[in-house]
C-alpha positions as CSV (number, residue, x, y, z in Angstrom):
1,M,0.1,0.0,-0.2
2,R,1.5,3.2,-1.0
3,L,2.3,5.2,1.9
4,T,0.3,8.7,1.4
5,A,-0.3,11.7,4.2
6,P,-3.5,10.1,5.3
7,C,-2.0,6.4,5.9
8,Y,0.8,7.8,7.5
9,K,-1.3,9.9,10.0
10,H,-3.4,6.7,10.5
11,N,-0.5,4.3,11.0
12,L,1.0,7.0,13.1
13,W,-1.9,7.7,15.4
14,R,-2.2,3.6,15.8
15,Q,1.4,3.1,16.9
16,F,0.9,6.0,19.4
17,K,-2.5,4.1,20.7
18,A,-0.6,0.7,21.0
19,T,1.9,2.2,22.7
20,W,0.2,4.0,25.7
21,R,-1.9,1.1,26.0
22,V,1.6,-0.9,26.9
23,Q,2.8,1.6,28.9
24,G,-0.5,2.2,31.2
25,K,-0.2,-1.4,32.3
26,K,3.5,-0.9,33.6
27,R,2.3,2.8,35.4
28,K,1.1,2.9,38.8
29,I,-0.8,5.5,40.2
30,L,1.4,7.0,43.3
31,D,0.2,8.2,46.5
32,A,0.7,12.1,46.7
33,G,-0.4,12.4,50.3
34,L,-3.6,14.6,49.6
35,K,-5.8,12.5,51.7
36,D,-3.4,13.6,54.7
37,R,-3.3,17.1,53.8
38,L,-7.0,17.2,53.7
39,E,-7.6,15.5,57.0
40,K,-5.1,18.0,58.6
41,N,-7.5,21.0,57.6
42,N,-10.3,19.1,59.4
43,M,-12.0,18.3,55.9
44,V,-14.0,14.9,55.5
45,V,-12.9,12.5,52.8
46,Y,-15.5,9.9,51.6
47,D,-14.9,7.1,49.4
48,A,-16.4,7.1,45.9
49,K,-17.6,3.8,46.4
50,D,-19.9,4.4,49.3
51,I,-21.5,7.5,47.5
52,A,-22.2,5.6,44.6
53,V,-24.1,2.9,46.0
54,I,-27.9,2.8,45.0
55,P,-30.0,2.9,48.2
56,P,-32.5,0.3,48.4
57,P,-35.9,1.4,47.8
58,H,-38.6,2.6,50.6
59,I,-42.0,0.7,50.3
60,D,-44.7,2.3,52.3
61,E,-47.0,0.1,54.2
62,V,-50.2,-0.8,52.0
63,Q,-53.6,0.6,53.5
64,T,-56.3,-1.8,52.8
65,L,-59.6,0.1,52.0
66,L,-62.9,-1.2,53.0
67,V,-65.3,-0.8,49.7
68,P,-68.8,-1.0,50.6
69,P,-70.5,-3.8,48.5
70,V,-72.8,-2.1,45.7
71,I,-76.5,-2.6,45.9
72,K,-78.0,-3.9,42.6
73,Q,-80.7,-1.7,41.4
74,D,-83.8,-3.5,39.5
75,T,-82.6,-3.9,35.9
76,E,-86.2,-2.5,34.5
77,Q,-86.3,0.7,36.8
78,G,-82.9,1.7,36.0
79,E,-83.1,1.3,32.3
80,A,-86.3,3.4,32.6
81,K,-84.4,6.0,34.5
82,Q,-81.6,6.4,32.0
83,P,-82.1,8.1,28.8
84,I,-81.7,6.4,25.8
85,K,-78.5,6.7,24.4
86,R,-78.6,4.8,21.1
87,L,-78.9,6.9,17.9
88,L,-79.2,5.8,14.6
89,A,-77.8,7.9,11.6
90,F,-78.1,8.1,7.7
91,R,-75.2,10.0,6.5
92,D,-73.9,11.1,3.1
93,N,-71.1,7.8,3.2
94,N,-74.2,5.5,3.8
95,V,-76.5,3.0,1.8
96,L,-79.6,1.3,2.8
97,L,-78.9,-2.3,2.5
98,E,-81.9,-3.7,1.1
99,G,-82.4,-0.7,-1.3
100,M,-85.9,0.8,-2.0
101,D,-87.8,-1.8,-0.5
102,Q,-86.4,-0.8,2.9
103,A,-86.2,3.0,2.2
104,K,-89.8,3.0,1.5
105,R,-90.7,1.1,4.5
106,L,-88.7,3.5,6.5
107,T,-89.9,6.7,5.0
108,N,-93.4,5.6,4.5
109,T,-93.1,6.1,0.8
110,V,-95.0,4.3,-2.4
111,E,-94.2,4.8,-6.0
112,P,-97.6,5.6,-7.9
113,E,-95.9,5.1,-11.2
114,P,-92.4,3.5,-11.0
115,G,-90.2,4.1,-13.6
116,I,-91.4,7.6,-14.8
117,L,-91.8,11.2,-13.6
118,P,-94.8,13.2,-13.0
119,Q,-97.3,14.3,-15.6
120,Q,-96.0,18.3,-15.0
121,L,-92.7,17.3,-15.7
122,T,-93.1,14.7,-18.3
123,S,-94.9,17.9,-20.0
124,L,-91.8,20.1,-19.9
125,I,-89.1,18.1,-21.6
126,D,-88.9,19.4,-25.1
127,A,-90.7,22.6,-24.3
128,V,-88.1,24.6,-24.3
129,K,-84.6,24.2,-26.0
130,L,-82.0,25.5,-28.7
131,P,-80.6,24.2,-31.7
132,E,-77.3,23.9,-30.4
133,Q,-77.9,23.1,-26.8
134,D,-76.2,19.6,-27.5
135,D,-73.3,21.1,-28.8
136,L,-72.9,23.0,-26.0
137,A,-73.3,20.4,-23.4
138,K,-70.7,18.2,-25.0
139,R,-68.4,21.5,-24.3
140,C,-69.7,21.3,-20.5
141,I,-68.7,17.7,-20.7
142,L,-65.1,18.2,-22.2
143,S,-64.4,21.6,-19.9
144,S,-65.0,19.2,-16.8
145,I,-63.4,15.9,-17.9
146,A,-60.7,16.9,-20.0
147,F,-59.7,20.5,-20.3
148,D,-59.8,21.4,-16.3
149,A,-55.8,21.7,-15.3
150,E,-56.3,19.9,-11.9
151,Q,-53.8,17.0,-11.4
152,V,-54.1,14.8,-8.4
153,K,-53.3,11.3,-7.4
154,L,-56.5,9.5,-8.3
155,P,-57.5,6.2,-6.5
156,I,-55.5,3.0,-6.9
157,R,-57.0,0.6,-9.7
158,K,-57.7,-2.8,-8.7
159,N,-58.1,-6.0,-11.0
160,P,-60.3,-8.4,-9.1
161,L,-58.8,-11.6,-11.0
162,K,-55.4,-10.5,-10.2
163,R,-55.5,-8.7,-6.9
164,M,-51.5,-8.6,-6.2
165,W,-51.0,-6.8,-9.3
166,V,-50.0,-3.3,-8.9
167,F,-50.9,-0.7,-11.6
168,P,-48.9,2.4,-12.4
169,R,-50.2,5.6,-10.3
170,D,-52.7,7.5,-12.3
171,Y,-53.1,11.2,-11.8
172,G,-55.9,13.5,-13.5
173,I,-59.0,15.6,-12.3
174,S,-60.7,13.8,-9.0
175,Q,-64.4,12.5,-9.2
176,P,-65.7,15.4,-6.9
177,R,-64.1,18.0,-9.0
178,R,-65.3,16.8,-12.4
179,S,-68.7,16.3,-10.9
180,R,-69.4,19.5,-9.4
181,L,-67.7,21.4,-12.4
182,L,-70.4,19.3,-15.0
183,N,-73.2,20.3,-12.6
184,S,-72.5,23.8,-12.3
185,R,-72.1,23.9,-16.2
186,L,-75.0,22.4,-16.7
187,L,-77.2,24.7,-14.3
188,Q,-75.5,27.8,-16.0
189,L,-76.8,26.1,-19.6
190,C,-80.2,25.6,-18.4
191,E,-80.3,29.1,-17.0
192,M,-79.0,30.4,-20.5
193,I,-81.7,28.2,-22.4
194,S,-84.4,29.5,-20.3
195,S,-83.8,32.9,-20.7
196,N,-83.3,33.0,-24.3
197,S,-86.3,30.8,-25.1
198,N,-90.1,32.1,-26.2
199,A,-91.3,30.3,-23.3
200,P,-92.0,32.1,-20.1
201,A,-88.5,32.3,-18.0
202,P,-89.1,31.1,-14.6
203,N,-88.1,33.2,-11.7
204,H,-84.8,33.9,-10.3
205,R,-83.3,30.8,-8.9
206,L,-80.5,30.7,-5.9
207,I,-77.9,28.3,-5.7
208,A,-76.4,27.1,-2.5
209,R,-73.0,25.1,-2.1
210,D,-72.6,22.6,0.4
211,A,-75.9,22.8,2.0
212,H,-76.2,21.2,5.5
213,F,-79.3,19.5,6.4
214,S,-80.2,17.9,9.7
215,V,-83.4,16.0,10.6
216,P,-84.1,14.6,13.5
217,L,-87.1,12.1,13.7
218,H,-88.4,8.6,15.7
219,W,-89.1,5.6,14.1
220,N,-91.3,3.3,16.6
221,E,-89.6,5.5,19.6
222,T,-86.1,4.7,18.3
223,P,-84.4,8.0,17.6
224,V,-83.1,8.4,13.7
225,L,-80.8,11.3,12.5
226,L,-80.6,12.0,8.6
227,D,-77.6,14.1,8.5
228,V,-77.2,14.8,4.9
229,T,-75.7,17.5,2.4
230,A,-76.4,18.8,-0.9
231,D,-73.5,19.5,-2.9
232,L,-75.5,21.7,-4.9
233,L,-78.8,23.4,-3.7
234,L,-81.2,24.9,-6.2
235,M,-83.9,27.3,-4.3
236,T,-86.4,29.7,-5.5
237,S,-87.4,32.6,-3.2
238,S,-91.1,33.0,-4.9
239,A,-93.0,29.9,-3.9
240,P,-92.2,26.1,-3.2
241,L,-93.0,23.9,-5.8
242,P,-96.4,22.7,-6.1
243,P,-97.7,19.3,-5.5
244,A,-96.8,16.6,-8.0
245,A,-99.9,14.3,-7.7
246,P,-103.3,15.1,-5.4
247,V,-103.3,12.8,-2.3
248,T,-105.2,9.8,-2.3
249,P,-105.5,7.0,0.6
250,A,-102.7,4.5,0.5
251,P,-103.6,1.7,-1.4
252,E,-104.1,-2.1,0.1
253,A,-100.9,-4.1,-1.0
254,P,-98.2,-6.5,0.5
255,P,-95.5,-4.6,2.4
256,P,-92.7,-4.0,0.1
257,F,-90.3,-5.3,3.3
258,P,-90.9,-7.8,5.7
259,S,-92.5,-6.6,8.7
260,Y,-90.7,-8.8,11.2
261,I,-87.4,-7.1,10.1
262,S,-86.8,-3.5,11.4
263,P,-86.2,-1.0,8.6
264,L,-83.4,0.7,10.5
265,I,-81.0,-2.1,9.6
266,S,-77.9,-1.1,8.4
267,L,-77.9,2.4,9.8
268,Q,-75.0,4.0,11.5
269,E,-75.2,3.6,15.4
270,T,-73.5,6.6,17.1
271,D,-73.9,8.2,20.4
272,F,-76.0,11.0,21.5
273,A,-72.7,12.9,22.5
274,A,-71.0,12.1,19.1
275,A,-74.2,13.8,16.9
276,K,-76.2,16.9,17.4
277,F,-79.7,15.3,17.5
278,E,-81.4,18.7,16.6
279,H,-83.0,20.2,13.4
280,E,-80.4,22.3,10.9
281,F,-81.7,24.1,7.6
282,P,-78.9,26.0,5.5
283,V,-81.1,29.0,5.5
284,K,-81.1,31.2,8.7
285,D,-84.4,30.8,10.7
286,G,-87.0,33.7,10.4
287,S,-86.3,34.9,6.9
288,Q,-88.8,34.8,4.3
289,G,-87.6,32.0,1.7
290,P,-85.9,30.7,-0.3
291,F,-87.8,27.1,-0.6
292,V,-85.7,24.0,-1.7
293,H,-86.3,23.5,-5.3
294,T,-83.5,20.8,-6.8
295,A,-80.9,19.2,-5.1
296,I,-78.1,17.8,-6.7
297,V,-75.9,15.2,-4.5
298,N,-72.7,13.6,-5.6
299,F,-71.8,9.8,-5.6
300,D,-68.2,9.0,-4.9
301,K,-67.7,5.2,-4.8
302,E,-64.7,5.9,-3.1
303,V,-66.6,7.7,0.1
304,V,-70.2,6.1,-0.2
305,K,-69.7,2.6,0.9
306,N,-71.8,-0.5,1.5
307,L,-72.2,-1.6,5.3
308,Y,-70.7,-5.0,4.7
309,G,-67.7,-3.9,2.0
310,T,-69.8,-5.1,-1.1
311,E,-70.0,-3.0,-4.1
312,V,-72.9,-0.8,-4.1
313,L,-75.9,-1.5,-6.1
314,P,-78.2,0.6,-8.5
315,H,-81.2,-0.2,-6.5
316,Q,-79.3,1.1,-3.4
317,I,-78.4,4.0,-5.3
318,T,-82.1,4.4,-5.9
319,S,-82.6,4.6,-2.2
320,R,-80.1,6.9,-1.1
321,S,-81.9,9.6,-3.6
322,L,-85.1,8.2,-1.5
323,M,-83.3,8.9,1.6
324,K,-81.8,12.3,0.5
325,A,-84.8,13.5,-0.8
326,F,-87.1,12.5,2.1
327,A,-84.7,14.5,4.2
328,F,-84.9,17.5,2.1
329,S,-88.4,17.6,2.1
330,F,-89.0,16.8,5.7
331,A,-86.6,19.9,6.9
332,Q,-88.6,22.1,4.1
333,A,-91.8,20.8,5.6
334,R,-90.6,21.7,9.1
335,R,-89.2,25.1,8.4
336,I,-92.7,26.1,6.7
337,H,-95.1,24.0,9.2
338,G,-93.1,24.9,12.3
339,D,-91.5,21.9,14.6
340,K,-94.5,20.9,16.1
341,M,-96.0,19.4,12.8
342,Q,-97.7,16.0,12.9
343,G,-99.6,13.7,10.6
344,A,-101.0,14.7,7.5
345,L,-99.7,18.0,6.0
346,K,-102.5,20.5,4.7
347,T,-100.0,21.3,1.5
348,P,-97.5,18.5,0.6
349,V,-94.1,19.6,0.2
350,T,-92.3,18.4,-3.4
351,T,-88.7,18.6,-3.7
352,Q,-86.8,17.6,-6.6
353,L,-83.1,15.7,-6.9
354,I,-80.3,14.7,-9.2
355,Q,-77.8,12.3,-8.1
356,T,-74.9,12.1,-10.5
357,D,-70.9,11.0,-9.9
358,G,-70.2,13.2,-13.1
359,R,-71.1,10.5,-15.5
360,W,-74.5,8.9,-15.0
361,F,-77.7,10.8,-13.5
362,H,-80.4,9.5,-11.9
363,F,-83.7,12.1,-11.6
364,A,-86.4,11.7,-8.6
365,V,-89.0,13.7,-7.4
366,M,-90.5,13.7,-3.7
367,Q,-93.7,14.6,-2.3
368,L,-94.2,14.7,1.6
369,N,-97.6,14.1,2.6
370,T,-97.2,13.0,5.9
371,T,-94.6,13.3,8.8
372,N,-96.3,10.4,10.4
373,L,-94.1,7.3,9.6
374,Q,-96.8,4.7,10.6
375,D,-99.6,6.2,8.9
376,P,-101.8,3.6,6.8
377,N,-103.7,5.8,5.4
378,V,-101.6,8.2,3.8
379,S,-98.2,7.5,2.3
380,N,-95.3,9.9,0.8
381,Y,-95.0,9.9,-3.0
382,F,-91.7,9.0,-5.0
383,W,-91.1,9.3,-8.7
384,S,-87.5,8.2,-10.4
385,L,-86.4,7.4,-13.7
386,P,-83.7,4.7,-14.3
387,I,-80.3,6.1,-14.5
388,I,-79.1,7.6,-17.3
389,E,-75.3,7.9,-18.5
390,M,-74.8,11.1,-20.3
391,Y,-71.7,10.1,-22.0
392,G,-69.4,6.8,-22.2
393,P,-66.3,6.0,-19.9
394,S,-64.1,6.2,-23.0
395,S,-65.1,9.9,-23.2
396,G,-61.8,12.4,-22.9
397,Y,-58.6,12.3,-25.1
398,D,-58.7,9.7,-27.5
399,D,-55.4,9.7,-29.4
400,G,-55.0,13.4,-28.1
401,R,-57.9,14.6,-29.3
402,P,-60.9,15.5,-26.9
403,V,-64.2,13.7,-27.8
404,V,-67.3,12.6,-26.2
405,H,-68.6,9.0,-26.9
406,D,-71.9,7.8,-26.7
407,Y,-73.6,11.1,-25.5
408,D,-77.1,10.9,-24.4
409,N,-79.1,13.9,-24.7
410,R,-81.9,13.0,-22.2
411,V,-79.7,14.1,-19.2
412,L,-79.9,17.7,-20.3
413,K,-83.7,17.7,-21.4
414,T,-84.6,16.5,-18.2
415,M,-82.4,18.7,-16.1
416,L,-83.7,21.8,-18.2
417,A,-87.3,20.1,-17.2
418,F,-86.6,20.3,-13.6
419,Y,-84.9,23.8,-14.0
420,N,-88.0,25.2,-15.3
421,N,-90.7,23.2,-13.3
422,G,-92.3,25.8,-10.8
423,S,-92.8,29.4,-10.5
């Protein structure tokens, strides 16, 4: 090995260390008489070993406490005196396990005409239109799913046949942002079409974002809280929506949900301390209007989960629309008629709802006729259309070109009818 300056320093340090190791064994510590000098000056000298000794731990005497026996009270009397702490909640991330049958039983609702909308809405479809409205709708789609500049991590893809396979991480526009952009632009397009058509334009509509509703109610003495949010809430300041159909006695039919099973299954159980069991409306109390017109709610499959982790089915999506529309209508009725309303309403409360994930749309209408969930004579009404896909899943960029595949114009026509319904 070539003797360089670092190598020379290292070897020299190693030799000095070995020398001192040998010399240290030969040298002895000499007594300089320091102890005698200190004792002459009346100074006390202690041995270091005595000072470094760890003292033994000191244990106090354990005093036993005599605890009197607990007198057990009667179980029935104790439960009667204690307040009810069990609270079942339906929130934005919940779906009902049994779908529509469970939702109908829970909300005392029937479908007068399954699969279609009320007559007053059906007559408004194609009543107002522009020649280029489909082209404008496609531009709204592309600007929401392709032209936006947001780039975030998208959910991890999974192959159900090869669960251990790792896909490359995807980046793009998040689902909540795509849905919100598309819904806002479609509402703006509906307003533009209504104002530019020859038909009489509806009154001014108000739009609220992230409108929170909280509806406390009791189902067979069990407290239930409907804690839901409307991502976009269309409101009108003139008057609420008119009833969609006249109220008739409930038809005698077999119950859609077995009577021996509680419709409260699959609801999230919480504690009264963790949730506020009180009424909440997005508009301050005492103000004149506005009234709920149409609520647009988002469906994010990464957030909305089934109770047992299975995939959310189409009938569960429909039941989610029913539960949310019922909560919005119930909150509107409580705002109009007061907190002490009970039984059948003098004037039914009608609310429109659109549920979407940014690609498919589900249109529904709820008419609240009674607040009594066990009323055998009067039921609430619910209309809905099947789920409609506005564009294909392959829409976006195709070989670097923005395209919209499998466009369905029924979504824009139905949303336009919803927008123009009412005064």
